[in-house]
C-alpha positions as CSV (number, residue, x, y, z in Angstrom):
1,M,137.0,-1.7,155.9
2,S,138.9,0.2,158.5
3,M,140.4,3.6,157.6
4,G,143.3,3.8,160.0
5,G,143.2,6.9,162.2
6,W,139.5,7.8,161.4
7,N,138.1,5.2,163.7
8,G,140.8,5.6,166.4
9,G,143.2,2.9,165.2
10,P,146.7,3.3,164.0
11,P,147.2,4.4,160.4
12,P,148.1,1.7,157.8
13,G,151.7,0.8,157.8
14,D,152.4,2.3,161.3
15,P,155.5,0.7,162.8
16,N,153.9,0.9,166.3
17,M,150.7,-0.9,165.2
18,G,148.4,-0.5,168.2
19,Q,151.1,0.3,170.8
20,Q,150.3,4.1,170.8
21,Q,147.5,5.4,173.0
22,W,145.9,8.8,172.6
23,G,148.0,11.5,174.3
24,Q,151.2,9.6,174.3
25,Q,154.3,10.2,172.2
26,P,154.8,7.6,169.4
27,Q,157.7,5.2,170.0
28,Q,160.5,5.5,167.6
29,P,161.1,2.3,165.6
30,Q,164.2,0.3,166.4
31,G,167.3,1.0,164.2
32,G,167.3,4.8,164.4
33,G,164.2,5.6,162.5
34,W,163.8,8.3,159.9
35,A,162.9,11.2,162.0
36,P,164.5,12.9,165.0
37,P,162.6,12.5,168.4
38,P,159.9,15.0,168.9
39,Q,160.9,18.1,170.9
40,Q,159.1,18.8,174.2
41,G,157.2,22.1,174.3
42,G,156.6,22.7,170.6
43,W,158.7,25.5,169.0
44,P,162.5,25.7,169.7
45,Q,163.4,28.1,172.4
46,G,165.8,31.0,172.1
47,P,166.4,33.8,169.7
48,M,165.6,33.3,166.0
49,P,168.8,33.0,163.9
50,P,169.7,36.0,161.7
51,G,167.8,36.0,158.4
52,G,164.8,34.1,159.7
53,P,164.2,30.4,160.5
54,M,166.2,29.1,157.6
55,G,169.3,31.2,158.5
56,F,169.6,33.0,155.1
57,A,170.0,36.7,155.4
58,P,168.8,38.7,152.4
59,Q,171.6,40.1,150.3
60,V,171.5,43.8,150.2
61,E,173.6,45.5,147.5
62,Q,175.7,48.3,149.2
63,G,177.3,49.9,146.2
64,S,180.4,52.1,146.1
65,F,180.6,55.4,147.8
66,G,183.7,56.5,145.9
67,L,182.2,55.9,142.5
68,G,179.0,57.7,143.5
69,F,181.0,60.6,144.8
70,A,183.0,60.8,141.6
71,A,179.8,60.7,139.5
72,G,178.2,63.5,141.6
73,F,181.3,65.6,141.8
74,F,182.4,65.5,138.2
75,G,179.1,64.8,136.5
76,G,177.0,67.5,138.2
77,C,173.3,67.3,137.7
78,I,173.5,64.7,135.0
79,G,175.8,62.4,137.0
80,L,173.5,62.7,140.0
81,A,170.4,61.9,138.0
82,L,172.0,58.9,136.3
83,V,173.2,57.5,139.6
84,Y,169.7,57.8,141.1
85,I,168.1,56.2,138.1
86,I,170.6,53.4,137.4
87,A,172.4,52.5,140.7
88,K,170.9,50.0,143.1
89,G,173.3,50.5,146.0
90,Q,172.5,52.9,148.8
91,Q,176.1,53.8,149.3
92,T,176.5,54.8,145.6
93,K,173.5,57.1,145.9
94,K,174.7,58.6,149.1
95,G,178.2,59.3,147.6
96,A,176.6,60.9,144.5
97,G,174.6,63.3,146.7
98,I,177.6,64.2,148.8
99,G,179.8,64.6,145.7
100,F,177.2,66.9,144.0
101,A,176.9,69.0,147.2
102,V,180.7,69.4,147.6
103,A,181.0,70.4,143.9
104,F,178.1,72.9,144.3
105,V,179.6,74.5,147.4
106,L,183.1,74.7,145.8
107,G,181.5,76.3,142.7
108,I,179.9,79.0,144.8
109,I,183.1,79.6,146.8
110,F,185.2,79.9,143.5
111,N,182.7,82.2,141.9
112,L,182.6,84.5,145.0
113,A,186.5,84.5,145.1
114,A,186.7,85.4,141.4
115,R,184.4,88.4,141.8
116,A,186.3,89.8,144.8
C-alpha cells in the first residue's frame, strides 16, 4: 500500500496526480481553485501593518485629563491616591498628579500671603 508523499508520489486526492515534479510549483486546478497562487520569495515584502500582521492595534485606554485634574485638585491626597488605585487611563493619572501639584503650590502661596 502506497502512502502518498512518503514514497515520493503525490498525496491521495491530489488534483495534479503525478503532474508535479520535485522543486516545481503545483499547478492550480481549473475553475479557480480554493487557494490563491503561491507568492514568490516567501514572506510579503514591505513594512508590517500597524498592530502586527493581522492589522489589529491594541486598544489602550487613555482616560480623562480633566477628571483626573479635578480629583487631584479638589480631593487632595485622598483623590490622588484613589485615582492611582482605581483609574486605568494614563491621562487620568497624569491629570491627578498635576491637579494635586497645582493645589499644593496654591496652598503654599495662600498661606504665605495670609501670614504677611
